N, C-alpha and C positions, 0 to 999 in steps of 0.2 A: 322390486320390478324384476320379472324373469326375461332373461335374453336368450336368444338363440343366434349363434354366429356361424356363418357358413361363407364358402367361397368356391369357385372353380367347380360348379355344378355341371357344366357341360352337357346339359340335357337339350336335344336327344343325341348329342354327339357320342357320349360316353356311356349313357344309360337312358332308358326310356322315361324314367321318372326318378324322383327322390326317394330314398329308402323310407319305408313306412314309419320307422321309429322317429326319423327326422320330421316327417309330416306331423306326426302327434306332438313333437316339441313345438313346431310352428304354431299348431293350433292352441297350445296352452300357454304360448309367450305373450308377454306384453310388448316386446320389441324384438323385431327380427333385424339383423345385420347381414347384409350380403356383400362380400368384397370382390365382386366382378367375376367375369366369364360365366354368365348365365347361358349364353348362346341361343336361347329360345325367349322370344317375346311372350309366348304362352306360358312359360314358367313364371316370368315376372308377374304376368296377370294373375296366376293362381296363387302366388305368395302374397301379392296384394290383396286378394280376395280373402285369403285365409288368415291373415295376420292383423293384429290390432294396429300395429304401426311398423313400418319398413323403412329402414335407411339402407340404400344400396347405391353402388356405383357400377359404372361399366368397366370391363376388362379388354385386353388386347384380342380376345376371340369374339367379342361382341360387335354385331354389325350395325348399320346405321340406324335401324329402328330403335335398338336398345341404346345407342348413344344419344339418340334425339330424346329419350325419356329419363336418362340417368346422367349424373355429373361424372367427371373424372374423379373428383375429390368431394366428400361430403363432410360437412362440420356441423354439429349439433351439441346442444347442451341438453342433458337428460339426467334428472334425479341428482343434480349437483355435480355431475361429471361432464368434462369437455371431451368430446369424442370426435376423432377424424377417422374416416374410411378412405382407403384408396387400394387399388388392385396391385401395383407393383412398387417395391421399394429398393430394388437392386440387389446386388450381391449380399450373402450373409455377413461377409466380413465387413466390419465397420457399420453394420446397419443400425445399432442403437445410437452411436454418435450422429450419423446422417439424419436419422429421423428425428432425434432431439433437436437438431438445428432446424429442420424443415417445419416441425410442428411444435414450436416452443411454448404456444398457448394451450396445448392439449394435455389431458390426463391419460387418454387411451388412444392408442392408434391400432385399428384393425385392418389387416392387409391380407392378400392372397398371393397367386401367381405361381408359387413354387410347389403347391400342393403338400408341403411339409409344415407339419404343426410347429408353432413357435410360440413361446412364453417367455418373455424377458422384460427387464427394466432397463431403460436408458438412463444416462446422467440426467440429474434434475428431476427424476421420478416418472417419466414418460413410460407407461406400459405397452408393450406391443404383443399383439395376439394374431396368429395366423391360425385358422381352423383347419388346415389341410383341405382335403377334398372328400365330400361324402360318395362320389361316384367314380373317382379315378385316383387310385393310391399310388400310382407310379412305382417308385422304389420303396415305399413305405410298407410296413407289415399289414396294415389295415387302412381302409378308407375312413375318414373321420369328419366330426364337426364339433363345436363347442356350445355348452350352455353356461350360464352364469347368473348371479343375482346382483342387483345393482340398488343401492339405496344410501341416501346421504352422502353422495359423492365417493362412495366406497364400492368396489367390485370385489365380490365375494363368490365362494363356491364355483370358481371357474373349473369345469369339468370337461375333459377330452372324452368324447364317446367314439368308440371304435364301432364300425359297421361291419358286421360279420358277413361272410359270403352268403348266408342263407337269407339275410334281410336286405341284401344289395339287389336292386333291379339288375336285370341281365342287359349287357350290351346289345345294341341292335346290330344285326348282321348286314353287311354290304351286299346289295343285290348282285 
């Protein structure tokens, strides 16, 4: 099963659209995971239209329409893996310990909010992934998203994709 993992897209606040390479990955994926801060209902509609299956949550920048359609925390079992998705996990210090205590029945936790890619293992085996942001790199050298393969309860080929400036949609200018 091919996964695309993204968060903090902030469309149209930070970019007009997702990068073309990310859209291509969404089109080819079996499962898309979005860890919040969509900002636009239209983006949610388009990802739902283009993806085979979507697991998404709302973030702190998502308004009432998105909050009405998306949970704060999503929990699913897919291909033998217990997955949770949440937007925010708190400060980096102690994250693994906190998340292991909060999600003891999960194998994978996908989160966003920081715009900083993260891949670590918590005590007890919980894997934590943050894809960064494909549209707003903040203090990171590149905007990013993740792809991975999932089969028989194993997550393999986790790849961090760097969005180059030429493939990144431009920011909208304020009037």
